C-alpha distance (Angstrom), angle and dihedral (degrees) to the residues before:
residue distance angle dihedral
M1 . . .
E2 3.82 . .
L3 3.79 124.5 .
I4 3.78 131.7 -170.0
G5 3.81 120.9 -112.7
T6 3.80 130.5 -142.6
K7 3.82 97.4 -97.5
K8 3.80 95.0 52.1
L9 3.80 91.7 42.6
K10 3.81 91.1 53.8
E11 3.79 90.9 49.3
L12 3.79 91.2 53.1
I13 3.81 93.8 47.1
D14 3.80 90.0 52.8
R15 3.83 89.4 55.2
V16 3.81 97.9 54.2
D17 3.81 139.6 66.2
V18 3.82 102.2 -142.5
V19 3.82 132.2 20.4
L20 3.80 122.3 -147.6
E21 3.80 109.3 -155.4
V22 3.81 108.2 -161.0
V23 3.81 118.5 -155.6
D24 3.80 133.8 173.3
I25 3.82 106.8 -104.6
R26 3.81 90.4 -149.6
N27 3.79 88.8 68.5
P28 3.80 109.3 5.2
L29 3.80 98.7 161.2
S30 3.81 91.1 57.1
T31 3.81 93.5 44.9
Q32 3.80 97.1 47.4
S33 3.78 115.5 108.6
K34 3.79 109.6 -137.2
L35 3.81 88.0 -176.1
L36 3.81 91.9 57.5
E37 3.80 92.9 46.2
S38 3.80 91.7 48.9
L39 3.81 92.0 51.4
V40 3.81 91.5 47.5
R41 3.81 91.7 51.3
R42 3.79 91.8 50.0
S43 3.81 91.4 49.3
G44 3.81 93.5 51.2
R45 3.80 91.3 -126.9
D46 3.81 123.4 141.8
L47 3.81 119.5 -107.8
I48 3.79 129.6 -154.8
L49 3.80 116.1 -164.0
V50 3.81 107.3 -142.3
L51 3.81 112.2 -159.8
N52 3.80 100.2 -157.2
K53 3.84 132.1 -167.7
C54 3.81 94.7 38.5
D55 3.83 88.4 155.2
L56 3.82 86.6 73.8
V57 3.82 95.4 61.0
P58 3.83 135.5 49.3
L59 3.81 115.5 -89.5
W60 3.81 92.3 -113.6
V61 3.82 89.3 57.7
S62 3.82 91.0 53.4
K63 3.79 90.5 49.9
A64 3.80 92.4 46.4
W65 3.80 93.0 53.1
S66 3.81 91.9 44.4
Q67 3.81 91.0 52.5
Y68 3.80 91.3 45.1
F69 3.81 92.6 56.8
Q70 3.80 94.7 39.5
R71 3.81 89.5 56.2
R72 3.79 86.2 56.4
G73 3.79 93.5 53.5
Y74 3.80 101.0 -97.7
K75 3.79 122.7 140.5
T76 3.79 96.9 -130.1
V77 3.81 138.4 -171.6
Y78 3.81 127.3 173.5
V79 3.79 116.8 -149.3
S80 3.77 144.9 160.9
A81 3.78 103.9 -136.9
T82 3.81 93.9 -173.1
R83 3.82 91.0 51.7
H84 3.83 92.9 38.7
Y85 3.80 89.8 -125.4
G86 3.80 116.8 153.2
S87 3.80 95.9 17.0
K88 3.82 95.2 129.9
Y89 3.82 91.8 48.1
L90 3.78 91.4 51.3
R91 3.80 91.5 48.4
R92 3.79 90.0 48.8
R93 3.80 90.7 53.1
I94 3.80 90.8 49.3
N95 3.81 93.0 49.2
E96 3.82 91.0 49.2
L97 3.79 89.6 59.7
I98 3.80 99.9 39.5
T99 3.80 111.1 74.5
L100 3.80 99.1 156.6
R101 3.80 128.4 48.6
P102 2.97 146.7 -117.9
A103 3.79 88.7 54.4
T104 3.79 136.3 166.6
L105 3.79 131.9 -145.3
L106 3.79 127.9 -157.7
V107 3.82 120.3 -146.7
A108 3.80 111.3 -157.4
G109 3.79 141.3 158.7
F110 3.77 144.5 116.7
P111 3.81 119.2 -50.5
K112 3.78 116.9 -67.0
V113 3.79 100.7 3.9
G114 3.81 86.1 126.9
K115 3.80 105.4 -92.0
S116 3.81 95.6 148.3
S117 3.80 90.5 47.0
I118 3.82 89.3 54.5
I119 3.80 88.7 52.9
N120 3.80 91.0 49.8
M121 3.79 89.6 51.5
L122 3.79 93.3 49.8
K123 3.79 92.4 45.5
G124 3.78 91.3 49.5
K125 3.79 94.9 -130.7
N126 3.80 137.0 66.9
S127 3.76 102.5 -107.1
A128 3.82 103.0 119.3
P129 3.83 112.0 87.0
T130 3.80 113.7 -105.5
S131 3.80 135.4 -177.5
P132 3.82 133.8 174.2
Y133 3.80 100.0 -127.6
P134 3.80 141.3 27.5
G135 3.76 123.6 -78.4
S136 3.80 98.2 14.7
H137 3.80 129.8 114.7
G138 3.79 112.8 -59.4
Y139 3.79 96.8 34.1
T140 3.81 109.5 145.4
K141 3.80 107.8 -107.1
T142 3.83 101.2 176.5
S143 3.78 138.2 12.4
Q144 3.80 111.6 -79.4
L145 3.81 130.5 -164.7
Y146 3.82 121.3 -141.5
R147 3.78 132.8 -178.2
I148 3.82 108.5 -132.9
G149 3.80 102.2 170.3
Q150 3.78 147.2 -19.6
D151 3.82 105.0 -30.5
L152 3.80 89.5 -20.2
Y153 3.80 122.1 121.1
L154 3.76 135.1 179.6
I155 3.81 133.3 -155.2
D156 3.80 119.9 -149.3
T157 3.81 117.3 -159.4
P158 3.78 138.9 -166.4
G159 3.80 112.3 -98.1
I160 3.79 118.4 -73.6
V161 3.79 113.8 -105.4
P162 3.83 105.3 -98.5
P163 3.81 115.1 -128.6
K164 3.78 115.5 -103.0
G165 3.78 117.7 -105.3
D166 3.76 144.0 93.0
D167 3.81 97.6 -73.5
I168 3.80 104.0 130.1
E169 3.82 93.2 -140.2
M170 3.79 90.2 56.3
I171 3.79 92.2 47.2
I172 3.80 96.6 51.7
R173 3.82 94.1 41.1
S174 3.79 96.6 47.6
R175 3.82 97.2 69.5
P176 3.81 141.5 21.1
V177 3.80 113.5 -88.9
E178 3.81 91.1 -120.1
S179 3.81 92.3 57.7
F180 3.81 95.6 64.3
E181 3.79 105.1 105.2
D182 3.80 91.1 -157.2
P183 3.81 110.7 17.9
V184 3.82 94.8 174.4
P185 3.84 98.8 85.1
I186 3.81 89.8 44.9
S187 3.78 92.1 49.2
V188 3.82 91.2 46.6
K189 3.80 89.4 54.8
L190 3.81 90.8 47.7
I191 3.82 91.9 48.5
K192 3.81 91.5 51.7
Y193 3.79 90.6 48.8
I194 3.80 93.1 49.6
L195 3.81 92.4 46.9
S196 3.81 90.9 51.4
H197 3.81 87.7 63.2
N198 3.81 100.4 31.2
P199 3.83 116.4 20.0
K200 3.82 90.1 -173.7
A201 3.82 96.1 50.0
F202 3.79 97.7 109.8
K203 3.79 93.3 40.8
Q204 3.80 87.5 55.2
A205 3.80 95.0 43.1
Y206 3.81 102.3 39.7
G207 3.80 108.2 2.8
I208 3.82 90.0 -107.5
A209 3.81 112.8 141.9
S210 3.82 98.6 -174.6
S211 3.79 119.5 109.5
D212 3.81 94.3 -160.7
P213 3.84 110.2 101.3
I214 3.80 95.7 -144.1
E215 3.80 91.5 47.3
I216 3.80 89.3 50.0
L217 3.81 89.9 53.3
K218 3.81 91.6 47.2
E219 3.80 93.7 48.7
L220 3.79 92.7 47.2
A221 3.81 91.2 49.7
L222 3.82 91.5 49.9
K223 3.80 92.5 46.3
R224 3.82 89.9 53.6
G225 3.81 94.5 41.6
W226 3.80 93.8 -116.3
R227 3.82 109.4 155.0
Y228 3.78 134.3 152.3
K229 3.80 109.4 -103.9
L230 3.79 97.2 -131.1
T231 3.81 103.6 38.3
K232 3.83 98.9 25.3
E233 3.81 86.9 -138.4
P234 3.84 118.6 142.6
N235 3.80 112.2 -79.7
L236 3.80 99.4 -120.9
E237 3.82 94.2 177.9
E238 3.80 92.5 60.1
A239 3.80 91.4 46.4
A240 3.81 90.5 48.6
R241 3.80 93.0 52.4
T242 3.80 90.2 47.4
I243 3.80 92.6 54.4
I244 3.81 91.6 50.2
R245 3.82 90.6 48.7
D246 3.80 92.5 46.0
Y247 3.79 90.5 50.8
H248 3.81 90.3 54.5
R249 3.80 89.8 47.8
G250 3.82 93.3 50.5
K251 3.80 94.6 -117.0
I252 3.81 93.5 128.3
P253 3.84 112.2 70.4
F254 3.80 106.6 -120.9
Y255 3.77 141.8 138.3
T256 3.79 139.7 154.0
L257 3.80 126.7 -134.9
P258 3.80 128.8 -131.6
P259 3.79 117.2 -95.1
E260 3.77 115.8 -103.5
P261 3.81 112.0 -81.0
V262 3.79 111.7 -93.5
C-alpha cells in the first residue's frame, strides 16, 4: 500500500485550482487531514470538504455535520459517491469556485474515504479503480489525471499518510488488514469505539448481543465456522480481520455526532 508524503502533496496542491478533501461522514473529525488543510491554506487554493458515504448515516446526521463545518468556514457538500447522491451539488460547488478554464481539481484524503468513487461520480462512469478497504486491488498507487468535463481535469492521489498515534481510525487506515500481525487488539479497540457510539451495532450487523469485544469475536468466529485446526477453538484473528473489513465496507452501523457548538 503506497501513501503520499508531504513534499509530493504540496507539489500537487500548487499545480491545481481547487482541492476536494474527502472524509468519511461517519467519523469526519478523525478522517480530516489537518496537514492537507494547512498546505491548502498556505497555497491560497480553495478547498471543498466532501463528506462522503452519507448513505451510511441518517439524513439528519449528514445535515448536522454539514452545518457544523459550514459554521467553521468550510465549503461543504455531503454525498454518497457509490449511490451517486449529491453529484449535482458537488458540481455546483466546483463551478462556483472555478471562474477560469482550463482548470484542475485535486482529490485527496486518508486511505479509503472514497476518493476513487468521487472521481467515478464526477466522470459519470465507473472507470477509476475502487476498493472497499486498504491494500486490496484497486488501491491508488500513483497520482492519476482524469478529464471530467469541458476544460476541467482532476488529479487522483494515493492516500495521505495518516498521522501516527493511537486513534483507531488512523490505525486501521494506515495499513492493509492482512498486514496486521495480530489484528485482535486492534479489532478489540475498534469494537469498543463502535459500541461507545452504537451499543446495538453488533446485534444489528451479526445478531450478536454481547457487549464484550472478545465474546463478540468468539461468537462471530463460531457463527462463520472459523476454528483453529488443532485446538478447534474459535479463530479470533479471522473474526478480527472481518470486523475491520466490515467497518471499512459500512456493514457495521456506526456514526459519530458533531460536538456541541462552541
